[in-house]
Backbone as CSV, one residue per row, in Angstrom:
resi,resn,N_x,N_y,N_z,CA_x,CA_y,CA_z,C_x,C_y,C_z
1,UNK,-61.435,-7.214,35.269,-60.437,-7.747,33.683,-59.438,-9.183,34.782
2,UNK,-59.308,-9.665,34.331,-58.115,-10.893,35.110,-57.046,-10.223,34.758
3,UNK,-56.188,-9.994,35.643,-55.221,-9.316,35.497,-53.187,-10.511,35.499
4,UNK,-53.942,-11.679,35.153,-53.066,-12.407,35.161,-52.395,-12.455,33.661
5,UNK,-51.263,-12.226,33.495,-50.366,-12.186,32.561,-50.274,-13.543,31.297
6,UNK,-50.516,-12.950,30.793,-50.429,-14.748,29.341,-48.770,-15.052,29.404
7,UNK,-49.241,-15.606,29.822,-46.869,-16.195,29.194,-46.855,-16.950,28.095
8,UNK,-46.161,-16.058,27.120,-46.093,-16.867,25.507,-44.851,-17.380,26.103
9,UNK,-44.624,-18.714,25.062,-43.304,-19.585,24.963,-42.343,-18.436,24.222
10,UNK,-40.678,-18.653,24.212,-40.170,-17.541,23.468,-39.737,-19.155,22.046
11,UNK,-39.280,-18.400,20.759,-38.992,-18.770,19.988,-38.123,-20.603,20.196
12,UNK,-37.290,-19.945,20.982,-35.950,-20.827,21.234,-37.246,-22.030,22.114
13,UNK,-37.877,-22.025,22.669,-38.791,-22.733,23.669,-39.470,-23.688,22.432
14,UNK,-40.117,-22.857,21.762,-41.270,-23.352,21.065,-40.103,-24.770,19.829
15,UNK,-39.078,-24.022,19.217,-37.815,-24.844,18.749,-37.439,-26.184,19.487
16,UNK,-37.503,-25.930,20.456,-37.151,-26.938,21.629,-37.676,-28.000,21.386
17,UNK,-39.237,-27.446,21.961,-40.306,-28.252,22.002,-40.513,-29.250,20.903
18,UNK,-40.402,-28.530,19.406,-40.343,-28.867,18.217,-39.204,-30.469,17.915
19,UNK,-37.681,-29.763,18.646,-37.267,-30.309,18.612,-37.365,-32.154,19.231
20,UNK,-37.845,-32.035,20.134,-38.295,-33.131,21.154,-39.357,-34.099,20.716
21,UNK,-39.673,-33.115,20.422,-41.531,-33.965,19.949,-41.006,-34.780,18.729
22,UNK,-40.105,-34.249,17.555,-40.157,-34.377,16.119,-38.930,-36.125,16.735
23,UNK,-37.953,-36.309,17.993,-37.272,-37.018,18.055,-37.887,-37.996,18.987
24,UNK,-38.865,-37.605,19.744,-39.807,-38.670,20.598,-40.430,-39.674,19.333
25,UNK,-40.913,-38.817,18.277,-41.591,-39.062,17.402,-40.704,-40.435,16.168
26,UNK,-39.306,-40.226,16.497,-38.419,-41.314,15.753,-38.131,-42.120,16.575
27,UNK,-38.153,-42.209,17.997,-38.157,-43.743,18.817,-39.558,-44.185,18.950
28,UNK,-40.487,-43.638,18.429,-41.561,-44.521,18.697,-41.960,-44.995,17.509
29,UNK,-41.318,-44.312,16.589,-41.638,-45.225,15.183,-40.392,-46.714,15.355
30,UNK,-38.993,-46.440,15.427,-37.961,-47.343,15.652,-38.548,-48.555,16.321
31,UNK,-39.491,-48.175,17.209,-39.712,-49.052,18.607,-40.667,-49.920,17.558
32,UNK,-41.883,-49.441,17.636,-42.677,-49.837,16.378,-41.829,-51.373,15.947
33,UNK,-41.226,-50.711,14.616,-40.687,-51.581,13.569,-39.793,-52.257,14.760
34,UNK,-39.063,-52.319,14.813,-38.369,-52.852,15.829,-39.333,-54.132,16.566
35,UNK,-40.111,-53.870,17.516,-41.244,-55.027,17.347,-41.587,-55.718,16.034
36,UNK,-42.328,-55.114,15.664,-42.836,-55.736,14.330,-42.101,-56.658,13.112
37,UNK,-40.499,-56.722,13.503,-39.976,-57.599,13.135,-40.110,-58.733,13.738
38,UNK,-40.969,-58.942,14.619,-40.751,-60.495,15.127,-39.590,-60.722,16.157
39,UNK,-38.565,-59.880,15.823,-37.324,-60.834,16.773,-37.041,-60.732,18.401
40,UNK,-37.941,-59.972,18.794,-38.178,-59.964,20.304,-38.522,-60.761,20.547
41,UNK,-38.105,-61.330,22.081,-39.021,-61.888,22.523,-39.948,-60.858,23.083
42,UNK,-41.280,-61.640,23.919,-42.523,-60.484,24.309,-42.105,-60.077,25.205
43,UNK,-40.718,-60.319,26.120,-40.126,-59.684,27.478,-39.468,-58.464,26.817
44,UNK,-38.410,-59.186,26.127,-37.714,-57.727,25.571,-38.843,-56.392,25.059
45,UNK,-39.773,-56.852,24.412,-40.788,-56.121,23.279,-40.987,-55.039,24.425
46,UNK,-41.568,-55.563,25.806,-42.206,-55.247,26.360,-41.517,-54.120,27.246
47,UNK,-39.850,-53.848,27.428,-38.725,-53.605,28.256,-38.816,-52.567,26.997
48,UNK,-38.524,-52.514,25.842,-38.294,-51.607,25.021,-39.066,-50.775,25.232
49,UNK,-40.421,-51.214,25.422,-41.987,-50.032,25.130,-41.321,-49.293,26.612
50,UNK,-41.214,-50.103,27.524,-41.332,-49.197,29.167,-40.098,-48.199,28.784
51,UNK,-38.917,-48.831,28.290,-37.732,-47.495,28.102,-38.127,-46.305,27.399
52,UNK,-39.055,-46.877,25.916,-39.550,-45.577,25.204,-40.177,-44.141,26.067
53,UNK,-41.114,-45.178,26.918,-42.105,-44.441,27.634,-41.174,-43.434,29.257
54,UNK,-39.972,-44.545,29.547,-39.631,-43.375,30.248,-38.521,-42.257,29.478
55,UNK,-38.120,-42.533,28.187,-37.641,-41.288,27.627,-38.357,-40.092,27.153
56,UNK,-39.844,-40.918,27.246,-40.725,-39.526,26.429,-40.994,-39.149,27.792
57,UNK,-40.775,-39.340,29.053,-41.624,-39.129,30.409,-40.410,-38.088,30.918
58,UNK,-38.849,-38.479,30.552,-37.607,-37.781,30.530,-37.549,-36.387,29.681
59,UNK,-38.340,-36.326,28.482,-37.742,-35.033,27.758,-39.236,-34.531,28.162
60,UNK,-40.731,-35.036,28.620,-41.760,-34.344,28.892,-42.296,-34.746,30.112
61,UNK,-41.418,-34.166,31.125,-42.074,-34.555,32.450,-43.778,-34.266,32.827
62,UNK,-44.203,-35.490,33.428,-45.925,-35.310,34.176,-46.118,-35.009,32.947
63,UNK,-45.947,-35.594,31.533,-47.072,-36.065,30.965,-47.138,-37.490,30.349
64,UNK,-47.788,-38.103,31.274,-47.521,-39.372,31.649,-49.218,-40.269,30.767
65,UNK,-50.209,-39.000,30.668,-51.394,-39.207,30.178,-51.207,-39.033,29.148
66,UNK,-50.393,-38.036,28.402,-50.700,-37.642,27.394,-49.488,-38.817,26.388
67,UNK,-48.565,-39.585,26.799,-48.018,-40.647,26.805,-49.139,-41.637,26.508
68,UNK,-49.681,-41.994,27.128,-50.395,-43.073,27.808,-51.875,-42.964,26.541
69,UNK,-52.352,-42.044,26.097,-53.128,-41.656,25.064,-52.940,-42.079,23.850
70,UNK,-51.725,-41.386,23.864,-51.224,-40.696,22.374,-50.368,-42.667,21.937
71,UNK,-49.614,-42.414,22.963,-48.824,-44.120,22.248,-49.026,-45.415,22.707
72,UNK,-49.548,-45.337,24.499,-49.889,-46.712,23.913,-50.727,-47.238,23.427
73,UNK,-51.823,-47.133,22.666,-52.888,-47.823,22.085,-52.416,-48.358,20.960
74,UNK,-50.808,-47.602,20.221,-50.119,-48.020,19.389,-49.547,-49.203,19.777
75,UNK,-49.133,-49.075,21.096,-48.154,-50.235,20.844,-48.500,-50.789,21.513
76,UNK,-50.089,-51.397,22.109,-50.588,-52.268,22.112,-51.126,-53.240,21.171
77,UNK,-51.578,-52.333,20.132,-52.211,-52.922,18.809,-51.008,-53.995,18.381
78,UNK,-49.460,-53.118,18.544,-48.583,-54.161,17.493,-47.741,-55.315,18.321
79,UNK,-48.471,-54.903,19.935,-48.144,-56.416,20.525,-48.854,-57.363,20.445
80,UNK,-50.392,-56.653,20.215,-51.501,-58.304,19.809,-50.991,-58.389,18.381
81,UNK,-50.560,-58.237,17.945,-50.629,-58.035,16.669,-49.326,-59.964,16.553
82,UNK,-48.187,-58.980,16.550,-46.683,-59.016,16.818,-47.010,-60.831,17.490
83,UNK,-47.804,-60.639,19.124,-47.440,-61.352,19.979,-48.835,-62.499,19.909
84,UNK,-49.887,-61.982,19.565,-51.329,-62.881,19.630,-51.999,-62.813,20.807
85,UNK,-51.462,-61.402,21.461,-51.710,-61.298,22.651,-53.172,-61.608,23.101
86,UNK,-53.903,-61.716,23.990,-55.381,-61.907,24.154,-56.160,-60.502,24.391
């Protein structure tokens, strides 16, 4: 029998992660909507995406691959649509 203890998160930890995830989803959606407006330069839009990624990694350290898997494609599609990137 494996004697390693299963560590289960507390309800407070679950609630905290849920709040951080909800906040991140809102920030991502606002970033997408701002870029979709078409009023930003390509450089400003790129900087906004980078700042959103930095915020996500501050909130969820070590989750670079999760951000890239979940959100990068959305940002790429938006950038291609708004700025007609190849």
